[in-house]
C-alpha positions in Angstrom: 0.0 0.0 0.0 2.8 2.4 0.9 4.6 1.9 -2.4 1.3 2.4 -4.3 0.7 5.7 -2.5 4.3 6.9 -3.2 3.9 6.0 -7.0 0.6 7.8 -7.1 2.0 10.9 -5.4 5.0 11.1 -7.8 2.7 10.8 -10.7 0.6 13.7 -9.5 3.7 15.8 -8.8 5.3 15.4 -12.1 2.1 15.5 -14.2 3.2 18.3 -16.5 6.9 18.7 -15.8 8.1 16.7 -18.8 6.4 19.1 -21.2 8.4 22.2 -20.0 10.3 24.1 -22.6 13.9 24.7 -21.6 13.6 28.5 -21.4 10.3 28.5 -19.3 10.3 28.4 -15.5 6.7 27.5 -14.9 7.1 24.6 -12.5 7.7 25.2 -8.9 8.9 22.6 -6.5 8.7 23.0 -2.7 11.2 20.8 -0.8 10.4 20.7 2.9 11.5 19.2 6.2 10.4 19.7 9.8 8.5 18.1 12.6 5.2 16.1 12.1 2.7 16.4 15.0 5.0 18.6 17.1 2.3 19.3 19.7 2.3 15.6 20.9 5.6 14.4 22.4 4.5 10.8 22.0 3.8 11.0 18.3 6.1 13.7 16.9 8.4 12.6 14.1 10.7 14.1 11.5 9.0 14.8 8.1 10.4 15.3 4.6 8.4 16.0 1.5 7.9 17.7 -1.9 5.2 19.7 -3.4 4.6 20.7 -7.1 2.9 23.7 -8.6 2.4 24.6 -12.3 2.3 28.3 -12.7 0.6 28.0 -16.1 -2.5 27.1 -14.1 -2.5 30.3 -12.0 -5.9 32.0 -12.0 -6.9 35.4 -10.6 -10.0 35.3 -8.4 -11.7 37.3 -5.7 -9.5 35.2 -3.3 -6.3 36.4 -5.0 -4.0 34.3 -7.2 -4.9 30.7 -6.9 -3.4 27.5 -8.3 -3.6 23.7 -7.9 -0.9 22.0 -5.9 0.1 18.3 -5.4 2.5 16.8 -3.0 3.6 14.1 -0.7 5.5 13.6 2.6 6.9 10.8 4.6 7.8 10.8 8.3 10.6 9.0 10.1 7.9 6.6 11.3 7.0 5.7 7.7 3.6 7.6 7.8 2.8 9.0 4.3 0.4 11.6 3.0 -0.3 12.2 -0.7 -2.4 15.2 -1.5 -3.7 17.5 -4.2 -5.6 20.7 -3.7 -5.5 24.5 -4.1 -3.4 27.3 -2.8 -3.7 31.1 -2.9 -0.7 33.4 -3.1 -0.3 36.9 -1.8 2.9 38.8 -2.4 4.0 41.8 -0.3 7.3 42.8 -1.9 9.7 39.9 -1.4 7.5 38.3 1.3 4.9 35.7 0.2 1.9 34.4 2.1 0.6 31.1 0.8 -2.5 29.5 2.4 -3.6 26.1 1.0 -6.2 23.4 1.4 -5.3 19.9 0.2 -7.3 16.8 0.8 -5.4 13.5 0.5 -4.7 10.0 1.5 -2.9 9.1 4.7 -1.2 5.9 5.7 0.0 5.7 9.3 2.9 3.3 8.8 4.5 3.0 12.2 3.4 6.5 13.1 0.3 8.2 14.4 -3.1 6.8 13.7 -5.2 9.8 12.4 -8.4 7.9 12.4 -9.1 7.6 8.7 -7.3 7.2 5.4 -8.9 10.4 4.0 -7.5 13.5 5.6 -7.7 17.2 5.0 -4.6 19.5 5.3 -4.8 23.2 5.8 -1.5 25.1 5.7 0.0 28.6 5.9 3.4 29.2 4.4 5.5 32.4 4.7 8.4 32.6 2.3 11.0 35.2 1.2 12.3 35.7 -2.3 16.0 35.0 -2.3 16.5 35.2 -6.1 14.2 35.3 -9.0 13.7 31.5 -9.0 14.3 30.6 -5.3 12.4 31.2 -2.1 13.0 30.1 1.5 10.2 29.9 4.0 8.5 28.4 7.0 5.1 26.7 7.1 2.6 25.4 9.6 -0.2 22.8 8.8 -3.0 21.0 10.5 -4.2 17.6 9.3 -7.6 16.3 10.3 -10.2 13.8 9.0 -13.1 16.2 9.9 -14.6 13.5 12.1 -15.1 11.1 9.2 -13.5 8.3 11.3 -14.4 7.0 14.8 -11.6 9.2 16.1 -10.1 12.5 14.9 -6.9 13.3 16.8 -5.4 15.5 14.1 -1.7 16.5 13.7 0.1 19.9 13.7 3.3 20.2 11.9 5.9 22.9 11.0 8.4 22.8 8.2 11.4 24.6 6.7 10.8 25.1 2.9 13.0 25.7 -0.1 11.0 26.6 -3.2 12.6 26.5 -6.6 11.3 27.2 -10.1 12.4 25.1 -13.0 
């Protein structure tokens, strides 16, 4: 099951990346690491992940600039989460605020039981433009099953992010 989730996630992440022209930089990848479920000493774990965004799919709306995102993470306890959803982006000079909402599939591995396979992730990322194609930032997220399962313990995580356009 874990291998299937990882293959599905990688497929979602790289859905359009092979069709990029060499001179275009429309694909953004967010590489992140941090602490999964930091608010519970018993269940916290190191987390690493990757997220993909295709800037060709940006749309202006009353909510700001929105775009689809897809990603996956894995914890040191072999818990995995594969997701796809939407994010908004607000730029204030070199500072970027990026809230997102991404439903996905969670597998607990040897980590925390979140109560259901289907989970919802809400996140806020703050990043700073280092160069024209690179940002560095911090993010916080909460994952919950919205009481779809018999239990809904949720998990709070924070991450250090490097965002790079290719």
